[in-house]
Structures are given as structure tokens and as C-alpha cells.
Backbone as CSV, one residue per row, in Angstrom:
resi,resn,N_x,N_y,N_z,CA_x,CA_y,CA_z,C_x,C_y,C_z
1,MET,114.587,115.003,114.036,115.722,115.113,113.158,115.999,116.581,112.837
2,ARG,114.939,117.347,112.596,115.145,118.758,112.283,115.807,119.499,113.432
3,THR,115.420,119.139,114.651,116.010,119.790,115.822,117.507,119.549,115.862
4,THR,117.900,118.323,115.556,119.329,117.995,115.531,120.046,118.798,114.464
5,LEU,119.438,118.886,113.282,120.063,119.652,112.199,120.175,121.127,112.548
6,ILE,119.152,121.660,113.166,119.191,123.080,113.553,120.284,123.310,114.584
7,ALA,120.384,122.389,115.559,121.410,122.527,116.585,122.808,122.443,115.980
8,LEU,123.008,121.477,115.077,124.322,121.357,114.437,124.627,122.573,113.580
9,SER,123.609,123.091,112.918,123.804,124.291,112.100,124.207,125.475,112.976
10,ALA,123.545,125.609,114.110,123.862,126.714,115.013,125.292,126.620,115.525
11,ILE,125.709,125.413,115.871,127.087,125.220,116.354,128.083,125.569,115.255
12,ALA,127.788,125.117,114.050,128.685,125.412,112.928,128.755,126.913,112.669
13,LEU,127.619,127.562,112.771,127.601,129.007,112.519,128.365,129.773,113.599
14,LEU,128.296,129.317,114.825,129.051,129.975,115.891,130.552,129.885,115.614
15,GLY,130.965,128.758,115.058,132.379,128.574,114.736,132.836,129.447,113.584
16,LEU,131.894,129.953,112.827,132.241,130.790,111.684,132.364,132.275,112.051
17,GLY,132.255,132.584,113.303,132.303,133.972,113.747,133.558,134.705,113.299
18,ALA,134.656,133.995,113.178,135.909,134.626,112.799,136.064,134.720,111.274
19,CYS,135.149,134.151,110.528,135.233,134.160,109.072,134.658,135.454,108.505
20,SER,134.916,135.646,107.240,134.373,136.826,106.574,132.864,136.677,106.444
21,GLU,132.195,137.794,106.203,130.739,137.790,106.075,130.303,136.938,104.877
22,GLU,131.051,137.026,103.776,130.715,136.234,102.594,130.877,134.740,102.863
23,THR,131.945,134.369,103.533,132.174,132.968,103.880,131.068,132.468,104.799
24,GLU,130.701,133.300,105.739,129.633,132.932,106.673,128.309,132.731,105.922
25,GLN,128.011,133.617,104.989,126.782,133.507,104.206,126.786,132.230,103.369
26,ASN,127.926,131.948,102.735,128.038,130.729,101.932,127.858,129.477,102.792
27,ALA,128.439,129.495,103.964,128.309,128.350,104.868,126.858,128.181,105.314
28,THR,126.191,129.289,105.603,124.788,129.235,106.002,123.930,128.649,104.894
29,GLU,124.155,129.097,103.673,123.398,128.569,102.536,123.666,127.081,102.336
30,THR,124.919,126.693,102.497,125.271,125.276,102.354,124.577,124.436,103.413
31,LEU,124.590,124.909,104.644,123.928,124.178,105.726,122.424,124.100,105.503
32,ASP,121.828,125.178,105.033,120.392,125.182,104.749,120.058,124.164,103.656
33,ARG,120.868,124.126,102.623,120.631,123.168,101.532,120.824,121.733,102.016
34,ALA,121.842,121.519,102.829,122.085,120.178,103.362,120.918,119.726,104.242
35,ALA,120.408,120.640,105.042,119.263,120.312,105.896,118.044,119.984,105.046
36,ALA,117.810,120.749,103.994,116.669,120.499,103.104,116.826,119.149,102.407
37,ASP,118.037,118.832,101.963,118.289,117.540,101.323,118.042,116.393,102.304
38,THR,118.462,116.574,103.540,118.269,115.547,104.557,116.785,115.312,104.814
39,VAL,116.019,116.379,104.884,114.566,116.257,105.081,113.943,115.521,103.898
40,ASP,114.339,115.884,102.684,113.812,115.221,101.491,114.144,113.729,101.500
41,ASN,115.384,113.406,101.849,115.798,112.001,101.888,115.047,111.230,102.968
42,ALA,114.810,111.868,104.099,114.053,111.218,105.175,112.634,110.916,104.717
43,GLU,112.036,111.807,103.951,110.694,111.570,103.439,110.673,110.396,102.465
44,VAL,111.695,110.281,101.634,111.778,109.158,100.701,111.881,107.844,101.473
45,VAL,112.726,107.824,102.486,112.885,106.615,103.302,111.573,106.290,104.017
46,GLU,110.931,107.302,104.572,109.658,107.095,105.268,108.629,106.465,104.326
47,ASN,108.525,106.961,103.120,107.569,106.419,102.153,107.904,104.977,101.785
48,ALA,109.176,104.681,101.601,109.586,103.316,101.258,109.270,102.353,102.405
49,VAL,109.541,102.768,103.620,109.245,101.919,104.784,107.741,101.698,104.897
50,ARG,106.966,102.761,104.700,105.509,102.639,104.763,105.004,101.641,103.718
51,GLU,105.488,101.748,102.485,105.050,100.851,101.416,105.398,99.398,101.727
52,LYS,106.611,99.158,102.201,107.026,97.788,102.526,106.236,97.242,103.714
53,THR,105.897,98.094,104.670,105.093,97.664,105.811,103.699,97.252,105.362
54,ILE,103.117,98.011,104.474,101.792,97.681,103.939,101.857,96.364,103.163
55,GLU,102.889,96.180,102.343,103.043,94.935,101.598,103.163,93.740,102.540
56,ALA,103.955,93.882,103.598,104.129,92.793,104.560,102.814,92.487,105.275
57,ALA,102.089,93.526,105.667,100.806,93.327,106.356,99.807,92.638,105.436
58,ASP,99.780,93.024,104.173,98.882,92.383,103.211,99.238,90.904,103.031
59,LYS,100.521,90.604,102.960,100.960,89.221,102.794,100.575,88.383,104.014
60,ILE,100.807,88.916,105.195,100.458,88.192,106.418,98.950,87.984,106.493
61,SER,98.194,88.992,106.149,96.736,88.885,106.152,96.257,87.792,105.197
62,ALA,96.827,87.754,104.009,96.457,86.724,103.035,96.818,85.334,103.545
63,GLU,97.974,85.198,104.168,98.386,83.904,104.715,97.460,83.466,105.841
64,LEU,97.053,84.396,106.688,96.129,84.053,107.774,94.764,83.637,107.235
65,LYS,94.278,84.328,106.216,93.006,83.952,105.607,93.103,82.561,104.995
66,GLN,94.209,82.275,104.321,94.403,80.951,103.732,94.464,79.903,104.828
67,ASP,95.145,80.188,105.905,95.266,79.254,107.023,93.890,78.959,107.627
68,GLU,93.048,79.987,107.746,91.712,79.785,108.295,90.888,78.848,107.420
69,GLN,91.105,78.899,106.125,90.336,78.080,105.197,90.842,76.638,105.142
70,THR,92.123,76.433,105.361,92.700,75.095,105.184,92.995,74.375,106.484
71,ASP,92.988,75.032,107.615,93.310,74.406,108.895,92.064,73.726,109.445
72,PRO,92.079,72.387,109.543,90.888,71.698,110.031,90.636,71.915,111.527
73,ASP,91.668,72.270,112.268,91.511,72.465,113.712,91.688,73.944,114.033
74,GLN,90.579,74.669,114.062,90.627,76.103,114.337,90.681,76.397,115.830
75,GLY,90.593,75.379,116.667,90.659,75.579,118.100,89.332,76.064,118.642
76,ASP,89.334,76.414,119.917,88.106,76.814,120.595,87.930,78.336,120.629
77,GLY,88.879,79.070,120.064,88.759,80.524,119.995,89.211,81.242,121.252
78,LYS,89.620,80.508,122.263,90.085,81.124,123.513,91.600,81.314,123.461
79,LEU,92.054,82.412,123.975,93.489,82.711,123.988,94.091,82.226,125.306
80,ASP,93.997,80.912,125.523,94.490,80.367,126.776,95.659,79.398,126.590
81,GLY,96.191,79.327,125.375,97.348,78.488,125.105,97.018,77.021,124.911
82,THR,95.743,76.659,124.807,95.372,75.260,124.655,95.102,74.868,123.200
83,ASP,95.158,75.801,122.303,94.852,75.481,120.897,96.062,74.941,120.182
């Protein structure tokens, strides 16, 4: 994601060549802040996905443990499709 942001920033900066130095500086600062915000938001999303994945795995694990305790036919333990 950072590579994409850097590439887009570079393209935008090339287009600013005809602008004043102050305008170019302001645009650079804006792009830098936008990139930083995007990175921060990506980290928030990553953490939320990680937490939900852990919750789902815990739920599935608990259901499998319950199934092992209540299922009278546990099969022969072979992964051959006969259970």
C-alpha cells in the first residue's frame, strides 16, 4: 500500500511542476499527511480484522470441543471419507 501511495504522490508532484514553490510545498505536505492517515487507518483495520479472526477461531474451537464431547460416533479417525 505504501508503494502505491508513494507512486501516486510522485505523479501528483510531477504535475505540480508548473505551480509556485509555496503551492508545491503545500501539496507535498498534504500528500504526506494523507499518506500517514491512510497508514494509520490501515493499521486500525488490520487490528479489527485480527481481533475478529481470533474471536471466530475461538468460537469454532469451542464448538469442535463441544462436538467431541457430545457426538457418540467419533468415527475411526481416518481421513478417508468414511466417517
